[in-house]
C-alpha positions as CSV (number, residue, x, y, z in Angstrom):
1,M,66.4,-7.2,-1.7
2,P,67.8,-4.4,0.5
3,L,68.1,-5.5,4.1
4,F,65.8,-2.8,5.4
5,D,62.9,-4.1,3.3
6,I,62.8,-7.1,5.6
7,F,61.7,-4.9,8.5
8,R,59.3,-2.7,6.6
9,R,55.7,-3.2,7.8
10,K,53.6,-4.8,5.1
11,P,50.2,-3.3,4.4
12,R,47.3,-5.2,5.9
13,A,45.2,-7.2,3.5
14,A,41.8,-5.8,3.1
15,E,39.1,-7.8,4.9
16,P,36.5,-9.3,2.7
17,P,33.1,-7.5,2.9
18,P,30.5,-9.2,5.1
19,Q,28.3,-11.6,3.2
20,A,24.6,-11.0,3.0
21,P,22.5,-13.7,4.6
22,A,21.5,-16.3,2.1
23,Q,18.0,-15.6,0.7
24,E,15.5,-18.3,0.9
25,P,14.5,-19.4,-2.6
26,G,11.0,-18.7,-3.9
27,A,8.3,-16.2,-2.9
28,P,6.3,-16.4,0.3
29,I,2.7,-17.6,0.1
30,D,0.0,-17.8,2.7
31,A,-3.3,-19.2,1.3
32,C,-6.5,-21.1,2.2
33,T,-8.4,-23.8,0.5
34,E,-11.8,-24.7,1.8
35,D,-10.3,-26.8,4.6
36,W,-6.6,-26.0,4.9
37,R,-4.4,-22.9,5.5
38,I,-1.1,-23.4,3.6
39,R,2.1,-21.4,4.3
40,G,5.4,-21.6,2.5
41,R,7.3,-20.5,-0.6
42,V,6.5,-21.0,-4.2
43,S,8.6,-20.5,-7.4
44,I,7.1,-17.6,-9.3
45,E,8.2,-14.6,-11.4
46,G,6.7,-11.2,-10.9
47,R,3.6,-10.3,-8.8
48,L,1.8,-13.0,-6.9
49,L,-1.5,-11.7,-8.2
50,D,-0.3,-12.1,-11.8
51,A,1.0,-15.6,-11.1
52,L,-2.4,-16.6,-9.7
53,N,-4.3,-15.1,-12.6
54,R,-2.1,-17.0,-15.1
55,R,-3.9,-20.1,-13.6
56,D,-0.9,-22.3,-13.9
57,P,0.0,-24.6,-11.0
58,L,2.5,-23.0,-8.6
59,E,5.6,-25.0,-7.9
60,I,6.1,-25.4,-4.1
61,V,9.6,-24.8,-2.7
62,S,8.5,-25.5,0.9
63,A,5.2,-25.7,2.7
64,E,3.3,-26.4,5.9
65,W,-0.4,-26.6,6.6
66,A,-3.0,-26.6,9.3
67,P,-6.9,-26.7,9.4
68,V,-8.4,-23.3,8.6
69,D,-10.3,-23.4,11.9
70,G,-7.1,-23.5,13.9
71,S,-8.0,-26.9,15.5
72,A,-4.5,-28.2,15.0
73,P,-1.0,-26.7,14.6
74,F,0.9,-26.3,11.4
75,E,2.9,-29.3,10.2
76,A,5.2,-29.8,7.2
77,V,3.8,-31.3,4.0
78,P,6.9,-32.5,2.1
79,G,4.8,-34.4,-0.4
80,L,2.9,-31.3,-1.6
81,R,4.6,-30.3,-4.9
82,T,2.2,-27.8,-6.5
83,L,-0.6,-25.5,-5.7
84,D,-3.5,-25.1,-8.1
85,P,-4.8,-21.5,-8.1
86,F,-8.3,-22.9,-8.7
87,D,-8.2,-24.6,-5.3
88,L,-7.2,-21.4,-3.4
89,L,-10.1,-19.3,-2.1
90,V,-8.1,-16.5,-0.3
91,V,-4.4,-15.6,-0.5
92,F,-2.8,-13.2,2.0
93,A,-0.3,-11.0,0.1
94,R,2.8,-9.8,1.9
95,S,4.7,-6.6,1.1
96,D,7.6,-8.7,-0.3
97,T,5.2,-10.2,-2.9
98,M,4.4,-6.8,-4.3
99,P,6.5,-4.5,-6.6
100,A,8.4,-1.7,-4.9
101,R,6.5,1.6,-5.5
102,S,6.6,4.9,-3.7
103,P,3.5,6.3,-2.0
104,E,3.2,8.8,-4.8
105,E,3.2,6.0,-7.4
106,I,0.6,4.1,-5.5
107,A,-1.6,7.2,-5.2
108,A,-1.3,8.0,-8.9
109,R,-2.4,4.4,-9.8
110,R,-5.4,4.6,-7.5
111,R,-6.6,7.9,-8.9
112,S,-7.4,6.1,-12.1
113,K,-9.8,3.8,-10.3
114,E,-12.8,4.0,-8.0
115,S,-12.8,2.5,-4.5
116,F,-15.6,0.4,-2.9
117,D,-15.8,-1.0,0.6
118,V,-17.4,-4.4,0.3
119,L,-18.1,-7.6,2.1
120,V,-18.1,-10.9,0.2
121,D,-19.0,-14.5,0.9
122,L,-17.1,-17.4,-0.5
123,S,-17.9,-20.3,1.8
124,P,-16.5,-21.0,4.3
125,F,-15.0,-17.5,4.4
126,Q,-16.2,-13.9,4.6
127,V,-13.9,-11.1,3.5
128,V,-14.4,-7.4,4.0
129,G,-12.1,-4.8,2.5
130,T,-11.7,-2.2,-0.2
131,I,-11.6,-3.0,-4.0
132,H,-10.3,-0.7,-6.7
133,L,-12.2,-0.8,-10.0
134,Y,-12.0,1.1,-13.2
135,P,-14.7,3.7,-13.8
136,G,-18.0,2.2,-15.0
137,L,-17.8,-0.8,-12.8
138,D,-19.3,-1.4,-9.4
139,A,-19.0,-4.0,-6.6
140,S,-21.7,-6.2,-8.2
141,S,-19.3,-6.7,-11.2
142,L,-17.3,-9.1,-9.0
143,L,-19.9,-11.7,-9.7
144,D,-19.5,-11.3,-13.5
145,R,-17.4,-13.6,-15.6
146,S,-13.8,-12.3,-15.9
147,S,-10.5,-13.2,-17.3
148,D,-9.0,-12.5,-13.9
149,L,-9.5,-15.4,-11.4
150,F,-8.4,-13.3,-8.4
151,I,-9.0,-9.7,-7.3
152,A,-7.2,-7.8,-4.6
153,F,-8.9,-6.5,-1.5
154,T,-6.9,-3.9,0.4
155,D,-7.2,-3.1,4.2
156,A,-8.9,-6.5,4.3
157,V,-9.7,-9.1,6.9
158,A,-11.1,-12.6,6.6
159,A,-13.1,-14.9,8.9
160,V,-14.9,-18.2,9.1
161,P,-18.7,-18.3,10.0
162,S,-17.9,-18.6,13.7
163,G,-16.4,-15.1,13.5
164,Q,-12.8,-16.4,14.1
165,R,-10.3,-14.4,12.1
166,V,-8.2,-16.3,9.5
167,G,-4.8,-15.1,8.3
168,P,-2.3,-12.5,9.6
169,G,-3.0,-10.7,12.8
170,E,-3.3,-7.3,11.0
171,P,-5.4,-6.4,8.0
172,T,-3.6,-6.9,4.8
173,T,-4.1,-7.2,1.1
174,I,-6.2,-10.4,0.4
175,L,-6.4,-11.9,-3.0
176,V,-9.9,-13.4,-3.4
177,N,-10.9,-16.1,-5.9
178,R,-13.8,-14.7,-7.8
179,S,-15.1,-18.1,-9.0
180,Y,-16.1,-18.9,-5.4
181,L,-18.1,-15.7,-4.7
182,T,-21.7,-16.2,-3.8
183,H,-22.6,-12.8,-2.3
184,V,-21.2,-9.3,-2.7
185,E,-22.5,-6.5,-0.5
186,Q,-21.3,-2.9,-0.7
187,V,-21.0,-1.4,2.8
188,D,-21.0,2.3,3.8
189,E,-18.1,4.2,5.4
190,D,-19.6,4.0,8.9
191,T,-20.0,0.2,8.7
192,M,-16.5,-0.2,7.3
193,R,-15.1,1.9,10.2
194,A,-17.0,-0.2,12.7
195,V,-15.6,-3.4,11.1
196,L,-12.0,-2.0,11.3
197,A,-12.5,-0.9,14.9
198,S,-14.1,-4.1,16.1
199,G,-12.5,-7.2,17.6
200,A,-12.1,-10.5,15.8
201,G,-15.8,-11.5,16.3
202,S,-17.4,-13.9,18.6
203,A,-15.6,-17.1,19.5
204,A,-18.5,-19.3,18.7
205,G,-21.9,-19.2,17.0
206,E,-23.3,-18.0,13.7
207,P,-22.4,-14.5,12.4
208,A,-24.9,-11.8,12.6
209,T,-27.0,-11.3,9.4
210,S,-28.5,-8.2,7.8
211,D,-32.2,-7.8,6.9
212,A,-31.4,-9.4,3.5
213,G,-30.0,-12.5,5.3
214,A,-26.4,-11.7,4.3
215,P,-23.7,-11.8,7.0
216,T,-22.9,-8.4,8.3
217,P,-19.3,-7.1,8.5
218,S,-19.4,-7.2,12.3
219,A,-18.6,-10.9,12.1
220,V,-15.4,-10.3,10.2
221,G,-12.7,-8.6,12.1
222,E,-10.5,-5.6,12.8
223,G,-7.8,-3.2,11.8
224,S,-6.4,-1.1,9.0
225,D,-3.2,-1.2,7.1
226,E,-2.2,0.4,3.8
227,A,-1.0,-2.6,1.8
228,G,-1.7,-1.3,-1.7
229,E,-3.4,-3.0,-4.6
230,D,-0.3,-4.2,-6.3
231,A,-0.1,-7.6,-4.7
């Protein structure tokens, strides 16, 4: 080797690219049975709505739970291995459980459907939000037998009879188990706006009822968020 090669500056080795943070396994889930709110991650493929409608038990990766009335904090439940979709009344869908679509794609899909603002009862919950149905169907069809166990409500909020909100702080897409529905009421645009502009309802007492005896949307909650129907 020539002597001057000893003193030649060697090129710096390229630094390795920064590693992306490790992604937690499974898809997030936030759901309620009649008594418990369960949060965690489940092993599924594809959309959460599709996984629920396949009706197969969902394998749990991790989970914590708390009473739906908020009377106790969340605590880990390491012994819970699966979730049966039939046991879930409402499921709060997050954006990362939905396929990535542009606003234009979402709008095109919705143009093929009709939208209805509705309030539903599925004891002990009330849910108010917007459903998207194919032409020829109306809100009352939610009470009909269907191959789909769950239906998506967008811009939706949920509450227990006391008026206390259940679920995320902001309205979201809520997947509702049709087999538990006992009452479906279509609400007009003014009523829907009042619901979305109101607070979380009274802290105690029974919800207000309409002339027909059905709980009115004023007991349900607040807010508006475009979460899409592709949960």
